[in-house]
C-alpha positions as CSV (number, residue, x, y, z in Angstrom):
1,X,-30.6,32.6,-9.3
2,X,-31.8,36.1,-10.0
3,X,-35.2,36.2,-11.6
4,X,-37.1,39.0,-13.4
5,X,-40.9,38.5,-13.6
6,X,-42.2,40.7,-16.4
7,X,-45.9,41.4,-16.2
8,X,-46.2,43.6,-19.3
9,X,-48.5,42.6,-22.1
10,X,-47.6,45.6,-24.1
11,X,-44.2,46.2,-25.8
12,X,-43.5,42.6,-27.0
13,X,-40.4,43.8,-28.9
14,X,-39.0,45.4,-25.8
15,X,-39.8,42.4,-23.6
16,X,-38.0,40.0,-26.0
17,X,-35.0,42.3,-26.1
18,X,-34.9,42.5,-22.3
19,X,-35.3,38.7,-22.1
20,X,-32.3,38.1,-24.4
21,X,-30.2,40.6,-22.4
22,X,-31.2,39.1,-19.0
23,X,-30.6,35.6,-20.2
24,X,-27.2,36.5,-21.6
25,X,-26.3,37.7,-18.0
26,X,-27.5,34.4,-16.5
27,X,-30.7,36.0,-15.2
28,X,-33.9,34.0,-15.4
29,X,-36.7,36.0,-17.3
30,X,-40.3,34.9,-16.7
31,X,-43.0,36.6,-18.7
32,X,-46.6,36.6,-17.3
33,X,-48.3,39.1,-19.6
34,X,-51.1,41.0,-17.9
35,X,-53.0,43.9,-19.4
36,X,-52.8,47.2,-17.5
37,X,-56.6,47.1,-16.8
38,X,-57.0,43.3,-16.6
39,X,-58.8,41.7,-13.7
40,X,-56.2,39.5,-12.0
41,X,-56.9,35.8,-11.5
42,X,-55.5,32.8,-9.7
43,X,-53.7,31.3,-12.6
44,X,-51.3,34.2,-13.4
45,X,-50.9,34.8,-9.6
46,X,-49.6,31.2,-9.3
47,X,-47.2,31.6,-12.1
48,X,-45.9,34.9,-10.6
49,X,-45.6,33.4,-7.1
50,X,-43.8,30.3,-8.4
51,X,-41.3,32.4,-10.4
52,X,-40.6,34.6,-7.4
53,X,-40.3,31.7,-5.0
54,X,-38.0,29.9,-7.4
55,X,-35.6,32.8,-7.2
56,X,-36.2,33.4,-3.5
57,X,-32.7,32.3,-2.5
58,X,-31.3,35.1,-4.6
59,X,-33.2,38.2,-5.9
60,X,-36.5,38.6,-7.8
61,X,-37.5,41.7,-9.7
62,X,-40.9,42.6,-11.1
63,X,-40.8,44.5,-14.4
64,X,-43.5,46.8,-15.7
65,X,-44.1,50.1,-17.5
66,X,-44.5,52.2,-14.3
67,X,-44.5,49.7,-11.5
68,X,-47.5,51.0,-9.5
69,X,-50.6,49.0,-10.3
70,X,-49.9,45.5,-11.5
71,X,-46.7,45.4,-9.5
72,X,-48.4,46.7,-6.4
73,X,-51.1,44.0,-6.7
74,X,-48.8,41.1,-6.9
75,X,-46.3,42.4,-4.3
76,X,-49.2,42.8,-1.9
77,X,-50.5,39.4,-2.8
78,X,-47.0,37.9,-2.3
79,X,-46.7,39.6,1.1
80,X,-50.1,38.1,2.2
81,X,-49.5,34.6,0.8
82,X,-45.8,34.1,1.8
83,X,-44.8,36.7,4.3
84,X,-48.1,36.4,6.2
85,X,-48.7,40.2,6.2
86,X,-52.2,41.3,7.2
87,X,-54.5,42.5,4.4
88,X,-54.4,46.0,5.8
89,X,-50.6,46.2,6.0
90,X,-50.3,44.9,2.4
91,X,-52.9,47.3,1.1
92,X,-51.2,50.2,2.9
93,X,-47.9,49.5,1.2
94,X,-49.6,49.1,-2.1
95,X,-51.3,52.5,-1.8
96,X,-48.1,54.1,-0.5
97,X,-46.2,53.0,-3.7
98,X,-48.8,54.7,-5.9
99,X,-51.5,52.1,-6.7
100,X,-54.4,53.9,-8.5
101,X,-57.3,52.5,-6.5
102,X,-60.0,54.5,-8.3
103,X,-58.8,53.3,-11.7
104,X,-58.4,49.7,-10.8
105,X,-61.2,48.5,-8.5
106,X,-61.0,44.9,-9.8
107,X,-57.3,44.7,-9.0
108,X,-57.9,46.0,-5.4
109,X,-60.7,43.4,-5.1
110,X,-58.3,40.7,-6.1
111,X,-56.0,41.6,-3.2
112,X,-58.9,42.0,-0.7
113,X,-60.2,38.6,-1.6
114,X,-56.9,36.8,-1.5
115,X,-56.8,35.7,2.2
116,X,-60.1,33.9,1.7
117,X,-59.2,32.5,-1.7
118,X,-55.9,31.1,-0.3
119,X,-58.1,28.7,1.7
120,X,-60.9,28.1,-0.9
121,X,-59.6,28.5,-4.4
122,X,-58.6,25.1,-5.9
123,X,-55.9,26.6,-8.2
124,X,-54.2,28.4,-5.3
125,X,-54.6,25.4,-2.9
126,X,-53.1,23.0,-5.5
127,X,-50.2,25.3,-6.2
128,X,-49.3,26.0,-2.5
129,X,-50.6,23.0,-0.7
130,X,-53.1,25.0,1.4
């Protein structure tokens, strides 16, 4: 099944219109609202990873306003957690696609700490059996 993971916390009306349209086409729509300057945490990361993995036999899309910061963080995190990319490789891709590292230091810190947290964070361990 094709899945859209929507990370926008803004534009609730637009999000609900898009949800209805996606679902009318048989596309699963998962909303995990994150503010554009929010510090990521393990709980939404688990929800995002679960939604993306559920659709992994088909296609998963990440929907945001511009797709550079929140999207970059969770794509990099997914690459580290499931595709076993190195931290440096995931960060390089995140930067190449426009991540604003000087505006979002807490987001970058989230990605940098992920390899260690995959081993020590109870929420992540419970969700992924690490």
